[in-house]
LUMSE-484928 format. One record per residue (C-alpha): residue in three letters; x negated, z, y negated. Coordinates in steps of 0.5 Angstrom, whole numbers, padded with zeros to 4 digits, always signed. Layout:
N
ALAXZY ...
This chain:
387
UNK+0022+0191+0112 UNK+0017+0196+0114 UNK+0018+0199+0121 UNK+0018+0206+0123 UNK+0017+0209+0130 UNK+0018+0216+0133 UNK+0013+0220+0137 UNK+0015+0219+0144 UNK+0014+0226+0149 UNK+0008+0225+0152 UNK+0009+0226+0160 UNK+0009+0233+0164 UNK+0001+0235+0167 UNK+0001+0238+0174 UNK-0003+0244+0174 UNK-0010+0244+0178 UNK-0010+0247+0184 UNK-0016+0249+0188 UNK-0017+0252+0195 UNK-0021+0259+0195 UNK-0026+0261+0200 UNK-0020+0265+0205 UNK-0015+0258+0205 UNK-0012+0261+0199 UNK-0009+0256+0193 UNK-0011+0258+0185 UNK-0006+0255+0181 UNK-0010+0254+0174 UNK-0004+0252+0168 UNK-0005+0246+0164 UNK-0010+0243+0161 UNK-0014+0250+0161 UNK-0022+0250+0160 UNK-0024+0251+0167 UNK-0030+0256+0169 UNK-0034+0255+0175 UNK-0039+0261+0180 UNK-0041+0260+0187 UNK-0037+0265+0192 UNK-0042+0266+0198 UNK-0040+0267+0205 UNK-0042+0274+0209 UNK-0046+0273+0215 UNK-0049+0264+0212 UNK-0051+0261+0208 UNK-0048+0256+0206 UNK-0044+0256+0198 UNK-0039+0253+0195 UNK-0037+0252+0188 UNK-0030+0253+0186 UNK-0025+0253+0179 UNK-0022+0257+0177 UNK-0019+0258+0170 UNK-0021+0265+0168 UNK-0021+0273+0170 UNK-0014+0273+0168 UNK-0012+0270+0174 UNK-0013+0276+0178 UNK-0008+0279+0172 UNK-0001+0282+0173 UNK+0004+0275+0173 UNK+0008+0279+0168 UNK+0004+0279+0162 UNK+0004+0272+0161 UNK+0012+0271+0162 UNK+0013+0278+0156 UNK+0007+0273+0151 UNK+0011+0268+0151 UNK+0018+0271+0151 UNK+0015+0274+0143 UNK+0012+0268+0142 UNK+0018+0265+0142 UNK+0021+0269+0137 UNK+0016+0269+0134 UNK+0017+0262+0133 UNK+0025+0263+0132 UNK+0025+0267+0126 UNK+0020+0263+0122 UNK+0024+0257+0123 UNK+0030+0261+0120 UNK+0026+0263+0115 UNK+0023+0257+0114 UNK+0030+0254+0114 UNK+0033+0259+0109 UNK+0027+0259+0104 UNK+0028+0250+0104 UNK+0036+0251+0104 UNK+0034+0257+0098 UNK+0030+0251+0093 UNK+0035+0246+0095 UNK+0040+0249+0092 UNK+0038+0253+0086 UNK+0031+0249+0085 UNK+0031+0242+0087 UNK+0038+0240+0085 UNK+0039+0245+0079 UNK+0035+0241+0076 UNK+0040+0235+0075 UNK+0042+0236+0067 UNK+0049+0236+0065 UNK+0048+0228+0063 UNK+0045+0226+0068 UNK+0051+0229+0073 UNK+0056+0226+0068 UNK+0053+0219+0069 UNK+0053+0220+0076 UNK+0060+0221+0077 UNK+0062+0216+0072 UNK+0058+0212+0077 UNK+0062+0214+0082 UNK+0068+0211+0079 UNK+0066+0205+0077 UNK+0064+0203+0084 UNK+0070+0205+0086 UNK+0067+0212+0090 UNK+0074+0215+0090 UNK+0073+0219+0095 UNK+0066+0223+0093 UNK+0068+0223+0086 UNK+0075+0226+0089 UNK+0070+0231+0093 UNK+0066+0233+0087 UNK+0072+0236+0083 UNK+0077+0242+0083 UNK+0082+0238+0086 UNK+0082+0242+0093 UNK+0085+0247+0089 UNK+0094+0245+0091 UNK+0095+0247+0085 UNK+0093+0241+0081 UNK+0096+0237+0087 UNK+0102+0240+0087 UNK+0108+0235+0087 UNK+0103+0229+0087 UNK+0101+0225+0092 UNK+0094+0223+0093 UNK+0094+0218+0097 UNK+0090+0213+0092 UNK+0085+0217+0091 UNK+0081+0214+0096 UNK+0076+0208+0096 UNK+0081+0203+0099 UNK+0085+0203+0093 UNK+0079+0200+0090 UNK+0079+0193+0094 UNK+0080+0187+0090 UNK+0079+0192+0084 UNK+0076+0188+0078 UNK+0067+0189+0077 UNK+0065+0193+0072 UNK+0058+0190+0070 UNK+0056+0197+0065 UNK+0057+0204+0065 UNK+0056+0208+0059 UNK+0056+0215+0059 UNK+0056+0220+0053 UNK+0057+0227+0051 UNK+0063+0227+0047 UNK+0061+0233+0042 UNK+0053+0235+0042 UNK+0055+0242+0044 UNK+0060+0240+0049 UNK+0062+0239+0056 UNK+0066+0233+0055 UNK+0064+0225+0056 UNK+0066+0219+0055 UNK+0065+0213+0059 UNK+0066+0206+0058 UNK+0066+0201+0062 UNK+0064+0194+0062 UNK+0067+0189+0066 UNK+0065+0182+0068 UNK+0071+0178+0066 UNK+0069+0180+0059 UNK+0076+0184+0059 UNK+0077+0190+0055 UNK+0072+0195+0056 UNK+0076+0201+0059 UNK+0075+0208+0056 UNK+0073+0215+0061 UNK+0073+0221+0059 UNK+0073+0228+0063 UNK+0070+0235+0063 UNK+0064+0238+0067 UNK+0063+0246+0068 UNK+0058+0249+0071 UNK+0058+0252+0079 UNK+0053+0257+0083 UNK+0053+0253+0089 UNK+0050+0247+0089 UNK+0056+0242+0089 UNK+0053+0234+0092 UNK+0049+0229+0088 UNK+0052+0234+0082 UNK+0047+0239+0083 UNK+0050+0245+0080 UNK+0056+0241+0075 UNK+0064+0240+0079 UNK+0068+0234+0074 UNK+0074+0237+0071 UNK+0080+0234+0076 UNK+0085+0233+0072 UNK+0081+0231+0066 UNK+0080+0225+0070 UNK+0085+0223+0073 UNK+0091+0219+0071 UNK+0099+0219+0075 UNK+0103+0213+0075 UNK+0110+0212+0079 UNK+0112+0205+0082 UNK+0120+0207+0081 UNK+0125+0201+0083 UNK+0119+0198+0087 UNK+0119+0197+0095 UNK+0113+0194+0097 UNK+0108+0197+0094 UNK+0100+0196+0096 UNK+0095+0198+0090 UNK+0087+0194+0094 UNK+0088+0196+0101 UNK+0092+0202+0100 UNK+0100+0202+0103 UNK+0105+0207+0098 UNK+0109+0211+0102 UNK+0113+0214+0097 UNK+0114+0209+0091 UNK+0119+0214+0087 UNK+0113+0220+0088 UNK+0108+0221+0082 UNK+0101+0219+0084 UNK+0094+0221+0082 UNK+0089+0216+0081 UNK+0082+0215+0078 UNK+0082+0212+0070 UNK+0081+0205+0071 UNK+0083+0198+0074 UNK+0087+0196+0080 UNK+0090+0190+0084 UNK+0097+0191+0085 UNK+0103+0187+0089 UNK+0111+0190+0089 UNK+0117+0187+0089 UNK+0123+0191+0085 UNK+0129+0194+0089 UNK+0136+0189+0090 UNK+0132+0182+0088 UNK+0134+0177+0086 UNK+0137+0181+0080 UNK+0131+0185+0079 UNK+0124+0183+0079 UNK+0117+0186+0076 UNK+0114+0185+0071 UNK+0106+0185+0070 UNK+0103+0186+0064 UNK+0097+0183+0067 UNK+0099+0178+0072 UNK+0095+0175+0078 UNK+0101+0172+0082 UNK+0107+0171+0084 UNK+0108+0179+0085 UNK+0101+0181+0083 UNK+0099+0184+0078 UNK+0093+0188+0075 UNK+0094+0195+0074 UNK+0090+0199+0068 UNK+0090+0206+0067 UNK+0089+0204+0059 UNK+0093+0201+0054 UNK+0101+0198+0055 UNK+0105+0199+0061 UNK+0102+0195+0066 UNK+0108+0193+0069 UNK+0115+0194+0068 UNK+0122+0193+0073 UNK+0126+0188+0069 UNK+0133+0185+0070 UNK+0133+0178+0072 UNK+0137+0172+0070 UNK+0141+0173+0075 UNK+0143+0179+0073 UNK+0144+0179+0066 UNK+0149+0172+0068 UNK+0152+0178+0073 UNK+0153+0183+0068 UNK+0156+0178+0063 UNK+0161+0176+0069 UNK+0162+0184+0070 UNK+0163+0185+0062 UNK+0168+0180+0061 UNK+0172+0182+0066 UNK+0172+0189+0065 UNK+0175+0185+0057 UNK+0180+0182+0061 UNK+0183+0187+0064 UNK+0184+0191+0057 UNK+0187+0185+0054 UNK+0192+0185+0060 UNK+0194+0191+0060 UNK+0195+0191+0053 UNK+0202+0193+0050 UNK+0203+0192+0042 UNK+0209+0196+0041 UNK+0206+0201+0047 UNK+0199+0201+0047 UNK+0199+0208+0051 UNK+0203+0205+0056 UNK+0199+0206+0061 UNK+0195+0213+0061 UNK+0190+0209+0066 UNK+0189+0205+0062 UNK+0188+0208+0057 UNK+0182+0212+0060 UNK+0179+0206+0063 UNK+0179+0203+0056 UNK+0179+0208+0051 UNK+0180+0206+0044 UNK+0181+0199+0045 UNK+0188+0200+0047 UNK+0189+0203+0040 UNK+0188+0196+0037 UNK+0193+0193+0034 UNK+0191+0186+0037 UNK+0189+0183+0045 UNK+0181+0185+0046 UNK+0179+0178+0045 UNK+0173+0177+0050 UNK+0167+0179+0047 UNK+0162+0172+0047 UNK+0155+0175+0051 UNK+0151+0177+0044 UNK+0144+0177+0046 UNK+0142+0182+0040 UNK+0148+0187+0042 UNK+0148+0186+0050 UNK+0143+0190+0053 UNK+0142+0190+0061 UNK+0137+0197+0064 UNK+0135+0199+0071 UNK+0142+0202+0072 UNK+0146+0200+0066 UNK+0149+0195+0062 UNK+0153+0195+0055 UNK+0156+0191+0049 UNK+0159+0192+0043 UNK+0166+0190+0042 UNK+0169+0187+0034 UNK+0176+0192+0034 UNK+0178+0187+0028 UNK+0183+0191+0024 UNK+0184+0196+0028 UNK+0187+0203+0025 UNK+0186+0210+0028 UNK+0190+0214+0024 UNK+0192+0213+0016 UNK+0184+0212+0012 UNK+0181+0211+0019 UNK+0179+0204+0021 UNK+0174+0203+0027 UNK+0170+0196+0027 UNK+0166+0197+0033 UNK+0166+0201+0040 UNK+0160+0200+0046 UNK+0162+0199+0052 UNK+0157+0202+0058 UNK+0157+0199+0065 UNK+0154+0203+0071 UNK+0151+0198+0075 UNK+0150+0201+0083 UNK+0150+0197+0090 UNK+0155+0200+0094 UNK+0153+0202+0102 UNK+0147+0199+0102 UNK+0150+0192+0100 UNK+0145+0188+0096 UNK+0151+0186+0092 UNK+0152+0190+0084 UNK+0158+0193+0082 UNK+0159+0195+0076 UNK+0163+0201+0072 UNK+0165+0201+0065 UNK+0167+0207+0061 UNK+0167+0206+0053 UNK+0163+0211+0049 UNK+0157+0211+0045 UNK+0151+0208+0047 UNK+0145+0211+0051 UNK+0139+0213+0049 
């Protein structure tokens, strides 16, 4: 490794002092040229050779001080002027040489390397209008921890006269490459390594929500608000998450990496989904049969409207010509969603009015966890299937 050395400042030089014939001392500045002259005493033949700086030592001591101040002031002015020229050259000459193609390639490389802090600073994302209502906690280098490595980055213009660019990320694991599309715009001042170009923030990011989850971590970032919409750069991330109210729900990863761990990808199909576990399906089956049993025991062939509360709960089931049978849990008709489940009921030969026959009805049951309980509760009504 080449070594570097820094010159240390030389030691201070002590001014030269000489004794005058009268016994006074003359102070000579350091490194001043020396002149010699001979002083003869009156009435004597002895002579001495003395040293002095020059004839200016006999001048007023205020003149050198004023000269030093003028030199210092001129030096400061020169330094400021030099810095201004250097800044102008750096801002408008050197960095303006960065072409739009080179700026796009540099921006894409930052994203590929997970340098999200710098990439974010090179966009117009500081405008609060672009991030209002979103979380930006994933726009940091720490979210890239554990992400798959990119082996090749290729950036090219989308169209020959456009400021839009397409970048292809090729991964080490030989999985499907990703494509990032973004645009640049020119600026009047230097924008870091992009020169006189700035990346458009809203074209380079995606958004994701972790609703229905807890203990979510993307890379090395712990998600503080899973229900918020989170902004992140295009690419792939390592993600850990648990579903709310486990074991009734679970996080199903499209690209699993282990228990409760998967890969978050901004391209392609959704990377994860909160789905019902087998425990919730078994519970929903029992809740559906309990609802049908309530309607069965309250049914009266002769007076189906005997109890208005039963009619409100069971709906047209109270109009059946025979007691409703317990529904078999049919995997085709029985469905479970994050907040509700539903099923069809065969109405047999029930005739609501003359000439009108109803064959099936749909029962919808809302799922809740009252009072922060770990056990779910169901509230079922008869009506149309939810979309």
